[in-house]
mmCIF file of the N, C-alpha and C atoms, coordinates in Angstrom:
data_MODEL
# 
_entry.id   MODEL 
# 
loop_
_atom_site.group_PDB 
_atom_site.id 
_atom_site.type_symbol 
_atom_site.label_atom_id 
_atom_site.label_alt_id 
_atom_site.label_comp_id 
_atom_site.label_asym_id 
_atom_site.label_entity_id 
_atom_site.label_seq_id 
_atom_site.pdbx_PDB_ins_code 
_atom_site.Cartn_x 
_atom_site.Cartn_y 
_atom_site.Cartn_z 
_atom_site.occupancy 
_atom_site.B_iso_or_equiv 
_atom_site.pdbx_formal_charge 
_atom_site.auth_seq_id 
_atom_site.auth_comp_id 
_atom_site.auth_asym_id 
_atom_site.auth_atom_id 
_atom_site.pdbx_PDB_model_num 
ATOM 1   N N  . MET A 1 1  ? -80.048 -27.813 33.415 1.00 0.00 ? 1  MET A N  1 
ATOM 2   C CA . MET A 1 1  ? -79.161 -27.375 34.457 1.00 0.00 ? 1  MET A CA 1 
ATOM 3   C C  . MET A 1 1  ? -77.966 -26.656 33.832 1.00 0.00 ? 1  MET A C  1 
ATOM 4   N N  . ILE A 1 2  ? -77.581 -25.539 34.414 1.00 0.00 ? 2  ILE A N  1 
ATOM 5   C CA . ILE A 1 2  ? -76.478 -24.736 33.907 1.00 0.00 ? 2  ILE A CA 1 
ATOM 6   C C  . ILE A 1 2  ? -75.160 -25.307 34.431 1.00 0.00 ? 2  ILE A C  1 
ATOM 7   N N  . SER A 1 3  ? -74.156 -25.343 33.572 1.00 0.00 ? 3  SER A N  1 
ATOM 8   C CA . SER A 1 3  ? -72.861 -25.881 33.991 1.00 0.00 ? 3  SER A CA 1 
ATOM 9   C C  . SER A 1 3  ? -72.181 -24.934 34.985 1.00 0.00 ? 3  SER A C  1 
ATOM 10  N N  . THR A 1 4  ? -71.275 -25.486 35.757 1.00 0.00 ? 4  THR A N  1 
ATOM 11  C CA . THR A 1 4  ? -70.547 -24.691 36.743 1.00 0.00 ? 4  THR A CA 1 
ATOM 12  C C  . THR A 1 4  ? -69.776 -23.563 36.069 1.00 0.00 ? 4  THR A C  1 
ATOM 13  N N  . SER A 1 5  ? -69.112 -23.848 34.976 1.00 0.00 ? 5  SER A N  1 
ATOM 14  C CA . SER A 1 5  ? -68.321 -22.812 34.305 1.00 0.00 ? 5  SER A CA 1 
ATOM 15  C C  . SER A 1 5  ? -69.207 -21.680 33.793 1.00 0.00 ? 5  SER A C  1 
ATOM 16  N N  . THR A 1 6  ? -70.382 -22.008 33.292 1.00 0.00 ? 6  THR A N  1 
ATOM 17  C CA . THR A 1 6  ? -71.319 -20.978 32.836 1.00 0.00 ? 6  THR A CA 1 
ATOM 18  C C  . THR A 1 6  ? -71.779 -20.124 34.010 1.00 0.00 ? 6  THR A C  1 
ATOM 19  N N  . ARG A 1 7  ? -72.071 -20.768 35.131 1.00 0.00 ? 7  ARG A N  1 
ATOM 20  C CA . ARG A 1 7  ? -72.493 -20.042 36.334 1.00 0.00 ? 7  ARG A CA 1 
ATOM 21  C C  . ARG A 1 7  ? -71.388 -19.123 36.836 1.00 0.00 ? 7  ARG A C  1 
ATOM 22  N N  . LEU A 1 8  ? -70.150 -19.621 36.843 1.00 0.00 ? 8  LEU A N  1 
ATOM 23  C CA . LEU A 1 8  ? -69.026 -18.816 37.311 1.00 0.00 ? 8  LEU A CA 1 
ATOM 24  C C  . LEU A 1 8  ? -68.813 -17.595 36.419 1.00 0.00 ? 8  LEU A C  1 
ATOM 25  N N  . LEU A 1 9  ? -68.929 -17.775 35.123 1.00 0.00 ? 9  LEU A N  1 
ATOM 26  C CA . LEU A 1 9  ? -68.799 -16.643 34.201 1.00 0.00 ? 9  LEU A CA 1 
ATOM 27  C C  . LEU A 1 9  ? -69.906 -15.623 34.425 1.00 0.00 ? 9  LEU A C  1 
ATOM 28  N N  . ARG A 1 10 ? -71.109 -16.096 34.635 1.00 0.00 ? 10 ARG A N  1 
ATOM 29  C CA . ARG A 1 10 ? -72.236 -15.202 34.920 1.00 0.00 ? 10 ARG A CA 1 
ATOM 30  C C  . ARG A 1 10 ? -71.999 -14.456 36.232 1.00 0.00 ? 10 ARG A C  1 
ATOM 31  N N  . LEU A 1 11 ? -71.487 -15.148 37.226 1.00 0.00 ? 11 LEU A N  1 
ATOM 32  C CA . LEU A 1 11 ? -71.206 -14.532 38.519 1.00 0.00 ? 11 LEU A CA 1 
ATOM 33  C C  . LEU A 1 11 ? -70.130 -13.452 38.384 1.00 0.00 ? 11 LEU A C  1 
ATOM 34  N N  . VAL A 1 12 ? -69.060 -13.741 37.662 1.00 0.00 ? 12 VAL A N  1 
ATOM 35  C CA . VAL A 1 12 ? -68.009 -12.750 37.429 1.00 0.00 ? 12 VAL A CA 1 
ATOM 36  C C  . VAL A 1 12 ? -68.593 -11.528 36.728 1.00 0.00 ? 12 VAL A C  1 
ATOM 37  N N  . SER A 1 13 ? -69.432 -11.767 35.750 1.00 0.00 ? 13 SER A N  1 
ATOM 38  C CA . SER A 1 13 ? -70.074 -10.668 35.030 1.00 0.00 ? 13 SER A CA 1 
ATOM 39  C C  . SER A 1 13 ? -70.904 -9.801  35.970 1.00 0.00 ? 13 SER A C  1 
ATOM 40  N N  . LEU A 1 14 ? -71.705 -10.431 36.812 1.00 0.00 ? 14 LEU A N  1 
ATOM 41  C CA . LEU A 1 14 ? -72.525 -9.674  37.761 1.00 0.00 ? 14 LEU A CA 1 
ATOM 42  C C  . LEU A 1 14 ? -71.661 -8.914  38.762 1.00 0.00 ? 14 LEU A C  1 
ATOM 43  N N  . LEU A 1 15 ? -70.651 -9.570  39.314 1.00 0.00 ? 15 LEU A N  1 
ATOM 44  C CA . LEU A 1 15 ? -69.791 -8.927  40.308 1.00 0.00 ? 15 LEU A CA 1 
ATOM 45  C C  . LEU A 1 15 ? -69.049 -7.727  39.728 1.00 0.00 ? 15 LEU A C  1 
ATOM 46  N N  . SER A 1 16 ? -68.837 -7.738  38.419 1.00 0.00 ? 16 SER A N  1 
ATOM 47  C CA . SER A 1 16 ? -68.133 -6.639  37.762 1.00 0.00 ? 16 SER A CA 1 
ATOM 48  C C  . SER A 1 16 ? -69.011 -5.409  37.556 1.00 0.00 ? 16 SER A C  1 
ATOM 49  N N  . THR A 1 17 ? -70.320 -5.564  37.695 1.00 0.00 ? 17 THR A N  1 
ATOM 50  C CA . THR A 1 17 ? -71.221 -4.450  37.401 1.00 0.00 ? 17 THR A CA 1 
ATOM 51  C C  . THR A 1 17 ? -71.418 -3.490  38.561 1.00 0.00 ? 17 THR A C  1 
ATOM 52  N N  . ARG A 1 18 ? -71.214 -3.959  39.770 1.00 0.00 ? 18 ARG A N  1 
ATOM 53  C CA . ARG A 1 18 ? -71.308 -3.074  40.937 1.00 0.00 ? 18 ARG A CA 1 
ATOM 54  C C  . ARG A 1 18 ? -70.507 -3.663  42.086 1.00 0.00 ? 18 ARG A C  1 
ATOM 55  N N  . SER A 1 19 ? -70.212 -2.824  43.076 1.00 0.00 ? 19 SER A N  1 
ATOM 56  C CA . SER A 1 19 ? -69.286 -3.262  44.124 1.00 0.00 ? 19 SER A CA 1 
ATOM 57  C C  . SER A 1 19 ? -69.936 -4.037  45.263 1.00 0.00 ? 19 SER A C  1 
ATOM 58  N N  . THR A 1 20 ? -71.223 -3.895  45.460 1.00 0.00 ? 20 THR A N  1 
ATOM 59  C CA . THR A 1 20 ? -71.873 -4.558  46.587 1.00 0.00 ? 20 THR A CA 1 
ATOM 60  C C  . THR A 1 20 ? -73.100 -5.336  46.137 1.00 0.00 ? 20 THR A C  1 
ATOM 61  N N  . TRP A 1 21 ? -73.121 -6.594  46.527 1.00 0.00 ? 21 TRP A N  1 
ATOM 62  C CA . TRP A 1 21 ? -74.261 -7.473  46.255 1.00 0.00 ? 21 TRP A CA 1 
ATOM 63  C C  . TRP A 1 21 ? -74.560 -8.259  47.520 1.00 0.00 ? 21 TRP A C  1 
ATOM 64  N N  . THR A 1 22 ? -75.811 -8.585  47.726 1.00 0.00 ? 22 THR A N  1 
ATOM 65  C CA . THR A 1 22 ? -76.134 -9.565  48.762 1.00 0.00 ? 22 THR A CA 1 
ATOM 66  C C  . THR A 1 22 ? -76.198 -10.930 48.095 1.00 0.00 ? 22 THR A C  1 
ATOM 67  N N  . CYS A 1 23 ? -76.065 -11.944 48.899 1.00 0.00 ? 23 CYS A N  1 
ATOM 68  C CA . CYS A 1 23 ? -76.175 -13.299 48.364 1.00 0.00 ? 23 CYS A CA 1 
ATOM 69  C C  . CYS A 1 23 ? -77.556 -13.514 47.753 1.00 0.00 ? 23 CYS A C  1 
ATOM 70  N N  . ARG A 1 24 ? -78.555 -13.003 48.395 1.00 0.00 ? 24 ARG A N  1 
ATOM 71  C CA . ARG A 1 24 ? -79.926 -13.148 47.899 1.00 0.00 ? 24 ARG A CA 1 
ATOM 72  C C  . ARG A 1 24 ? -80.089 -12.494 46.522 1.00 0.00 ? 24 ARG A C  1 
ATOM 73  N N  . GLU A 1 25 ? -79.530 -11.300 46.348 1.00 0.00 ? 25 GLU A N  1 
ATOM 74  C CA . GLU A 1 25 ? -79.615 -10.624 45.048 1.00 0.00 ? 25 GLU A CA 1 
ATOM 75  C C  . GLU A 1 25 ? -78.937 -11.451 43.964 1.00 0.00 ? 25 GLU A C  1 
ATOM 76  N N  . LEU A 1 26 ? -77.755 -11.956 44.275 1.00 0.00 ? 26 LEU A N  1 
ATOM 77  C CA . LEU A 1 26 ? -77.042 -12.774 43.295 1.00 0.00 ? 26 LEU A CA 1 
ATOM 78  C C  . LEU A 1 26 ? -77.804 -14.050 42.977 1.00 0.00 ? 26 LEU A C  1 
ATOM 79  N N  . SER A 1 27 ? -78.336 -14.689 43.989 1.00 0.00 ? 27 SER A N  1 
ATOM 80  C CA . SER A 1 27 ? -79.059 -15.943 43.747 1.00 0.00 ? 27 SER A CA 1 
ATOM 81  C C  . SER A 1 27 ? -80.311 -15.701 42.911 1.00 0.00 ? 27 SER A C  1 
ATOM 82  N N  . GLU A 1 28 ? -80.984 -14.584 43.131 1.00 0.00 ? 28 GLU A N  1 
ATOM 83  C CA . GLU A 1 28 ? -82.160 -14.265 42.316 1.00 0.00 ? 28 GLU A CA 1 
ATOM 84  C C  . GLU A 1 28 ? -81.765 -14.001 40.870 1.00 0.00 ? 28 GLU A C  1 
ATOM 85  N N  . ARG A 1 29 ? -80.705 -13.234 40.664 1.00 0.00 ? 29 ARG A N  1 
ATOM 86  C CA . ARG A 1 29 ? -80.245 -12.930 39.306 1.00 0.00 ? 29 ARG A CA 1 
ATOM 87  C C  . ARG A 1 29 ? -79.770 -14.171 38.567 1.00 0.00 ? 29 ARG A C  1 
ATOM 88  N N  . MET A 1 30 ? -79.164 -15.097 39.307 1.00 0.00 ? 30 MET A N  1 
ATOM 89  C CA . MET A 1 30 ? -78.599 -16.285 38.684 1.00 0.00 ? 30 MET A CA 1 
ATOM 90  C C  . MET A 1 30 ? -79.554 -17.471 38.679 1.00 0.00 ? 30 MET A C  1 
ATOM 91  N N  . ALA A 1 31 ? -80.717 -17.307 39.293 1.00 0.00 ? 31 ALA A N  1 
ATOM 92  C CA . ALA A 1 31 ? -81.684 -18.407 39.408 1.00 0.00 ? 31 ALA A CA 1 
ATOM 93  C C  . ALA A 1 31 ? -81.023 -19.633 40.048 1.00 0.00 ? 31 ALA A C  1 
ATOM 94  N N  . ALA A 1 32 ? -80.315 -19.373 41.137 1.00 0.00 ? 32 ALA A N  1 
ATOM 95  C CA . ALA A 1 32 ? -79.623 -20.431 41.872 1.00 0.00 ? 32 ALA A CA 1 
ATOM 96  C C  . ALA A 1 32 ? -79.914 -20.252 43.359 1.00 0.00 ? 32 ALA A C  1 
ATOM 97  N N  . THR A 1 33 ? -79.602 -21.266 44.130 1.00 0.00 ? 33 THR A N  1 
ATOM 98  C CA . THR A 1 33 ? -79.807 -21.163 45.574 1.00 0.00 ? 33 THR A CA 1 
ATOM 99  C C  . THR A 1 33 ? -78.690 -20.320 46.198 1.00 0.00 ? 33 THR A C  1 
ATOM 100 N N  . ASP A 1 34 ? -78.954 -19.809 47.399 1.00 0.00 ? 34 ASP A N  1 
ATOM 101 C CA . ASP A 1 34 ? -77.921 -19.072 48.131 1.00 0.00 ? 34 ASP A CA 1 
ATOM 102 C C  . ASP A 1 34 ? -76.688 -19.953 48.326 1.00 0.00 ? 34 ASP A C  1 
ATOM 103 N N  . ARG A 1 35 ? -76.915 -21.203 48.638 1.00 0.00 ? 35 ARG A N  1 
ATOM 104 C CA . ARG A 1 35 ? -75.815 -22.153 48.869 1.00 0.00 ? 35 ARG A CA 1 
ATOM 105 C C  . ARG A 1 35 ? -74.939 -22.290 47.623 1.00 0.00 ? 35 ARG A C  1 
ATOM 106 N N  . THR A 1 36 ? -75.572 -22.375 46.457 1.00 0.00 ? 36 THR A N  1 
ATOM 107 C CA . THR A 1 36 ? -74.821 -22.489 45.205 1.00 0.00 ? 36 THR A CA 1 
ATOM 108 C C  . THR A 1 36 ? -73.994 -21.236 44.961 1.00 0.00 ? 36 THR A C  1 
ATOM 109 N N  . VAL A 1 37 ? -74.573 -20.070 45.208 1.00 0.00 ? 37 VAL A N  1 
ATOM 110 C CA . VAL A 1 37 ? -73.844 -18.813 45.020 1.00 0.00 ? 37 VAL A CA 1 
ATOM 111 C C  . VAL A 1 37 ? -72.646 -18.753 45.961 1.00 0.00 ? 37 VAL A C  1 
ATOM 112 N N  . ARG A 1 38 ? -72.839 -19.127 47.208 1.00 0.00 ? 38 ARG A N  1 
ATOM 113 C CA . ARG A 1 38 ? -71.727 -19.117 48.168 1.00 0.00 ? 38 ARG A CA 1 
ATOM 114 C C  . ARG A 1 38 ? -70.623 -20.090 47.745 1.00 0.00 ? 38 ARG A C  1 
ATOM 115 N N  . ARG A 1 39 ? -71.019 -21.238 47.258 1.00 0.00 ? 39 ARG A N  1 
ATOM 116 C CA . ARG A 1 39 ? -70.048 -22.238 46.788 1.00 0.00 ? 39 ARG A CA 1 
ATOM 117 C C  . ARG A 1 39 ? -69.294 -21.703 45.561 1.00 0.00 ? 39 ARG A C  1 
ATOM 118 N N  . ASP A 1 40 ? -70.019 -21.048 44.658 1.00 0.00 ? 40 ASP A N  1 
ATOM 119 C CA . ASP A 1 40 ? -69.384 -20.493 43.462 1.00 0.00 ? 40 ASP A CA 1 
ATOM 120 C C  . ASP A 1 40 ? -68.426 -19.357 43.816 1.00 0.00 ? 40 ASP A C  1 
ATOM 121 N N  . ILE A 1 41 ? -68.783 -18.527 44.786 1.00 0.00 ? 41 ILE A N  1 
ATOM 122 C CA . ILE A 1 41 ? -67.884 -17.460 45.225 1.00 0.00 ? 41 ILE A CA 1 
ATOM 123 C C  . ILE A 1 41 ? -66.625 -18.068 45.839 1.00 0.00 ? 41 ILE A C  1 
ATOM 124 N N  . ALA A 1 42 ? -66.780 -19.118 46.613 1.00 0.00 ? 42 ALA A N  1 
ATOM 125 C CA . ALA A 1 42 ? -65.618 -19.809 47.187 1.00 0.00 ? 42 ALA A CA 1 
ATOM 126 C C  . ALA A 1 42 ? -64.720 -20.346 46.075 1.00 0.00 ? 42 ALA A C  1 
ATOM 127 N N  . ARG A 1 43 ? -65.325 -20.881 45.039 1.00 0.00 ? 43 ARG A N  1 
ATOM 128 C CA . ARG A 1 43 ? -64.552 -21.409 43.904 1.00 0.00 ? 43 ARG A CA 1 
ATOM 129 C C  . ARG A 1 43 ? -63.790 -20.290 43.203 1.00 0.00 ? 43 ARG A C  1 
ATOM 130 N N  . LEU A 1 44 ? -64.439 -19.129 43.011 1.00 0.00 ? 44 LEU A N  1 
ATOM 131 C CA . LEU A 1 44 ? -63.752 -17.994 42.395 1.00 0.00 ? 44 LEU A CA 1 
ATOM 132 C C  . LEU A 1 44 ? -62.552 -17.564 43.235 1.00 0.00 ? 44 LEU A C  1 
ATOM 133 N N  . ARG A 1 45 ? -62.717 -17.567 44.540 1.00 0.00 ? 45 ARG A N  1 
ATOM 134 C CA . ARG A 1 45 ? -61.602 -17.214 45.432 1.00 0.00 ? 45 ARG A CA 1 
ATOM 135 C C  . ARG A 1 45 ? -60.452 -18.203 45.276 1.00 0.00 ? 45 ARG A C  1 
ATOM 136 N N  . GLU A 1 46 ? -60.769 -19.485 45.185 1.00 0.00 ? 46 GLU A N  1 
ATOM 137 C CA . GLU A 1 46 ? -59.742 -20.515 44.980 1.00 0.00 ? 46 GLU A CA 1 
ATOM 138 C C  . GLU A 1 46 ? -58.983 -20.281 43.679 1.00 0.00 ? 46 GLU A C  1 
ATOM 139 N N  . LEU A 1 47 ? -59.686 -19.766 42.679 1.00 0.00 ? 47 LEU A N  1 
ATOM 140 C CA . LEU A 1 47 ? -59.081 -19.509 41.375 1.00 0.00 ? 47 LEU A CA 1 
ATOM 141 C C  . LEU A 1 47 ? -58.333 -18.177 41.331 1.00 0.00 ? 47 LEU A C  1 
ATOM 142 N N  . GLY A 1 48 ? -58.361 -17.432 42.449 1.00 0.00 ? 48 GLY A N  1 
ATOM 143 C CA . GLY A 1 48 ? -57.616 -16.182 42.517 1.00 0.00 ? 48 GLY A CA 1 
ATOM 144 C C  . GLY A 1 48 ? -58.416 -14.934 42.203 1.00 0.00 ? 48 GLY A C  1 
ATOM 145 N N  . TRP A 1 49 ? -59.716 -15.088 42.004 1.00 0.00 ? 49 TRP A N  1 
ATOM 146 C CA . TRP A 1 49 ? -60.553 -13.920 41.726 1.00 0.00 ? 49 TRP A CA 1 
ATOM 147 C C  . TRP A 1 49 ? -60.702 -13.117 43.014 1.00 0.00 ? 49 TRP A C  1 
ATOM 148 N N  . PRO A 1 50 ? -60.383 -11.805 42.968 1.00 0.00 ? 50 PRO A N  1 
ATOM 149 C CA . PRO A 1 50 ? -60.461 -11.001 44.194 1.00 0.00 ? 50 PRO A CA 1 
ATOM 150 C C  . PRO A 1 50 ? -61.908 -10.696 44.591 1.00 0.00 ? 50 PRO A C  1 
ATOM 151 N N  . THR A 1 51 ? -62.339 -11.294 45.661 1.00 0.00 ? 51 THR A N  1 
ATOM 152 C CA . THR A 1 51 ? -63.677 -11.014 46.181 1.00 0.00 ? 51 THR A CA 1 
ATOM 153 C C  . THR A 1 51 ? -63.546 -10.630 47.644 1.00 0.00 ? 51 THR A C  1 
ATOM 154 N N  . GLN A 1 52 ? -64.470 -9.846  48.072 1.00 0.00 ? 52 GLN A N  1 
ATOM 155 C CA . GLN A 1 52 ? -64.492 -9.417  49.460 1.00 0.00 ? 52 GLN A CA 1 
ATOM 156 C C  . GLN A 1 52 ? -65.907 -9.625  49.952 1.00 0.00 ? 52 GLN A C  1 
ATOM 157 N N  . GLY A 1 53 ? -66.059 -10.085 51.148 1.00 0.00 ? 53 GLY A N  1 
ATOM 158 C CA . GLY A 1 53 ? -67.400 -10.333 51.649 1.00 0.00 ? 53 GLY A CA 1 
ATOM 159 C C  . GLY A 1 53 ? -67.514 -10.037 53.123 1.00 0.00 ? 53 GLY A C  1 
ATOM 160 N N  . ALA A 1 54 ? -68.739 -9.936  53.532 1.00 0.00 ? 54 ALA A N  1 
ATOM 161 C CA . ALA A 1 54 ? -69.031 -9.716  54.946 1.00 0.00 ? 54 ALA A CA 1 
ATOM 162 C C  . ALA A 1 54 ? -69.946 -10.825 55.416 1.00 0.00 ? 54 ALA A C  1 
ATOM 163 N N  . ASP A 1 55 ? -69.711 -11.293 56.610 1.00 0.00 ? 55 ASP A N  1 
ATOM 164 C CA . ASP A 1 55 ? -70.610 -12.287 57.179 1.00 0.00 ? 55 ASP A CA 1 
ATOM 165 C C  . ASP A 1 55 ? -71.872 -11.570 57.626 1.00 0.00 ? 55 ASP A C  1 
ATOM 166 N N  . SER A 1 56 ? -72.955 -11.879 56.972 1.00 0.00 ? 56 SER A N  1 
ATOM 167 C CA . SER A 1 56 ? -74.229 -11.255 57.341 1.00 0.00 ? 56 SER A CA 1 
ATOM 168 C C  . SER A 1 56 ? -75.361 -12.168 56.924 1.00 0.00 ? 56 SER A C  1 
ATOM 169 N N  . TYR A 1 57 ? -76.507 -11.862 57.409 1.00 0.00 ? 57 TYR A N  1 
ATOM 170 C CA . TYR A 1 57 ? -77.697 -12.608 57.041 1.00 0.00 ? 57 TYR A CA 1 
ATOM 171 C C  . TYR A 1 57 ? -78.543 -11.725 56.158 1.00 0.00 ? 57 TYR A C  1 
ATOM 172 N N  . ASP A 1 58 ? -78.891 -12.235 54.981 1.00 0.00 ? 58 ASP A N  1 
ATOM 173 C CA . ASP A 1 58 ? -79.681 -11.451 54.020 1.00 0.00 ? 58 ASP A CA 1 
ATOM 174 C C  . ASP A 1 58 ? -81.062 -11.254 54.520 1.00 0.00 ? 58 ASP A C  1 
# 
């Protein structure tokens, strides 16, 4: 199992490569569930990382 900090770093790296991602794309790249990706994005926001999202269904 990958640690939360490792996942967050991977997520930041992916988010830095392009401006638009779907949750499904991120979860596939990270080998994580959609729920985990959403939780990790929420954590990044809490830490002050600027993220922008749209409510949509993948």
